[in-house]
DRENROFI-98667 format. One record per atom (N, C-alpha, C): atom name; y, x, z. Coordinates in steps of 0.2 Angstrom, whole numbers, plus 5000, padded with zeros to 4 digits. Layout:
REM DRENROFI-98667
site CA c2 Y c1 X c3 Z
...
REM end
This chain:
REM DRENROFI-98667
site N c2 4998 c1 5041 c3 4931
site CA c2 4993 c1 5036 c3 4934
site C c2 4988 c1 5045 c3 4934
site N c2 4982 c1 5046 c3 4938
site CA c2 4978 c1 5049 c3 4940
site C c2 4972 c1 5046 c3 4937
site N c2 4970 c1 5047 c3 4931
site CA c2 4968 c1 5044 c3 4926
site C c2 4957 c1 5048 c3 4927
site N c2 4953 c1 5048 c3 4927
site CA c2 4948 c1 5046 c3 4929
site C c2 4948 c1 5049 c3 4936
site N c2 4950 c1 5048 c3 4941
site CA c2 4948 c1 5050 c3 4949
site C c2 4946 c1 5044 c3 4950
site N c2 4943 c1 5043 c3 4954
site CA c2 4940 c1 5041 c3 4963
site C c2 4947 c1 5038 c3 4966
site N c2 4949 c1 5034 c3 4966
site CA c2 4953 c1 5033 c3 4968
site C c2 4951 c1 5031 c3 4977
site N c2 4945 c1 5029 c3 4977
site CA c2 4943 c1 5029 c3 4985
site C c2 4942 c1 5036 c3 4989
site N c2 4942 c1 5042 c3 4987
site CA c2 4939 c1 5049 c3 4989
site C c2 4947 c1 5052 c3 4989
site N c2 4953 c1 5050 c3 4985
site CA c2 4958 c1 5054 c3 4989
site C c2 4961 c1 5055 c3 4995
site N c2 4961 c1 5058 c3 4997
site CA c2 4964 c1 5060 c3 5005
site C c2 4972 c1 5059 c3 5007
site N c2 4972 c1 5054 c3 5013
site CA c2 4979 c1 5051 c3 5011
site C c2 4980 c1 5052 c3 5019
site N c2 4976 c1 5054 c3 5023
site CA c2 4981 c1 5056 c3 5030
site C c2 4988 c1 5056 c3 5030
site N c2 4987 c1 5063 c3 5027
site CA c2 4996 c1 5063 c3 5028
site C c2 5002 c1 5057 c3 5025
site N c2 4999 c1 5053 c3 5023
site CA c2 5003 c1 5048 c3 5019
site C c2 5006 c1 5042 c3 5022
site N c2 5014 c1 5043 c3 5022
site CA c2 5016 c1 5038 c3 5026
site C c2 5018 c1 5031 c3 5023
site N c2 5016 c1 5026 c3 5028
site CA c2 5014 c1 5020 c3 5027
site C c2 5022 c1 5016 c3 5027
site N c2 5025 c1 5012 c3 5022
site CA c2 5029 c1 5008 c3 5025
site C c2 5029 c1 5000 c3 5026
site N c2 5032 c1 4996 c3 5028
site CA c2 5030 c1 4988 c3 5026
site C c2 5035 c1 4986 c3 5021
site N c2 5034 c1 4982 c3 5015
site CA c2 5041 c1 4980 c3 5012
site C c2 5038 c1 4973 c3 5012
site N c2 5046 c1 4969 c3 5015
site CA c2 5042 c1 4962 c3 5011
site C c2 5050 c1 4959 c3 5009
site N c2 5048 c1 4953 c3 5004
site CA c2 5052 c1 4950 c3 5002
site C c2 5053 c1 4942 c3 4999
site N c2 5057 c1 4937 c3 5000
site CA c2 5052 c1 4931 c3 4997
site C c2 5052 c1 4929 c3 5002
site N c2 5052 c1 4921 c3 5000
site CA c2 5051 c1 4912 c3 5005
site C c2 5044 c1 4913 c3 5001
site N c2 5038 c1 4912 c3 5003
site CA c2 5037 c1 4908 c3 4998
site C c2 5033 c1 4904 c3 5000
site N c2 5030 c1 4902 c3 5006
site CA c2 5029 c1 4898 c3 5009
site C c2 5034 c1 4896 c3 5019
site N c2 5032 c1 4890 c3 5020
site CA c2 5037 c1 4890 c3 5027
site C c2 5038 c1 4895 c3 5034
site N c2 5033 c1 4897 c3 5033
site CA c2 5030 c1 4906 c3 5036
site C c2 5039 c1 4911 c3 5036
site N c2 5040 c1 4911 c3 5033
site CA c2 5047 c1 4917 c3 5027
site C c2 5042 c1 4919 c3 5024
site N c2 5047 c1 4926 c3 5027
site CA c2 5047 c1 4933 c3 5020
site C c2 5037 c1 4936 c3 5020
site N c2 5035 c1 4935 c3 5014
site CA c2 5030 c1 4937 c3 5012
site C c2 5031 c1 4944 c3 5012
site N c2 5024 c1 4949 c3 5016
site CA c2 5024 c1 4955 c3 5019
site C c2 5020 c1 4961 c3 5015
site N c2 5020 c1 4967 c3 5012
site CA c2 5014 c1 4970 c3 5010
site C c2 5015 c1 4978 c3 5013
site N c2 5012 c1 4981 c3 5017
site CA c2 5011 c1 4988 c3 5020
site C c2 5009 c1 4992 c3 5013
site N c2 5013 c1 5000 c3 5012
site CA c2 5008 c1 5002 c3 5006
site C c2 5013 c1 5008 c3 5009
site N c2 5011 c1 5013 c3 5003
site CA c2 5011 c1 5019 c3 5005
site C c2 5011 c1 5023 c3 4995
site N c2 5020 c1 5028 c3 4996
site CA c2 5017 c1 5027 c3 4986
site C c2 5014 c1 5038 c3 4983
site N c2 5008 c1 5037 c3 4985
site CA c2 5004 c1 5041 c3 4987
site C c2 5003 c1 5044 c3 4977
site N c2 5010 c1 5043 c3 4971
site CA c2 5009 c1 5044 c3 4965
site C c2 5014 c1 5043 c3 4962
site N c2 5015 c1 5045 c3 4956
site CA c2 5021 c1 5045 c3 4954
site C c2 5020 c1 5036 c3 4950
site N c2 5014 c1 5036 c3 4949
site CA c2 5013 c1 5027 c3 4947
site C c2 5007 c1 5025 c3 4954
site N c2 5004 c1 5028 c3 4957
site CA c2 5003 c1 5023 c3 4963
site C c2 5002 c1 5024 c3 4972
site N c2 5001 c1 5019 c3 4972
site CA c2 5001 c1 5016 c3 4978
site C c2 4996 c1 5015 c3 4982
site N c2 4995 c1 5018 c3 4989
site CA c2 4989 c1 5015 c3 4994
site C c2 4989 c1 5008 c3 4996
site N c2 4985 c1 5005 c3 5001
site CA c2 4986 c1 4999 c3 5006
site C c2 4982 c1 5000 c3 5011
site N c2 4979 c1 4998 c3 5016
site CA c2 4978 c1 5002 c3 5020
site C c2 4971 c1 4996 c3 5022
site N c2 4966 c1 4999 c3 5025
site CA c2 4962 c1 4996 c3 5026
site C c2 4964 c1 4988 c3 5027
site N c2 4964 c1 4981 c3 5031
site CA c2 4964 c1 4978 c3 5034
site C c2 4962 c1 4979 c3 5038
site N c2 4958 c1 4984 c3 5045
site CA c2 4957 c1 4980 c3 5050
site C c2 4960 c1 4987 c3 5057
site N c2 4968 c1 4994 c3 5051
site CA c2 4968 c1 4997 c3 5053
site C c2 4978 c1 4998 c3 5051
site N c2 4976 c1 4991 c3 5049
site CA c2 4985 c1 4987 c3 5049
site C c2 4989 c1 4991 c3 5057
REM end
């Protein structure tokens, strides 16, 4: 983890976002999340308006 870093200021323009799905938590089917790995122990989630 990037201790002491402001995660909102990290440049993630080159990050590759992927959709990960699994489980069956409700009648609509699988639950999904869109994320990109930005470090050994860090992941980025896109802003809701940019998905």
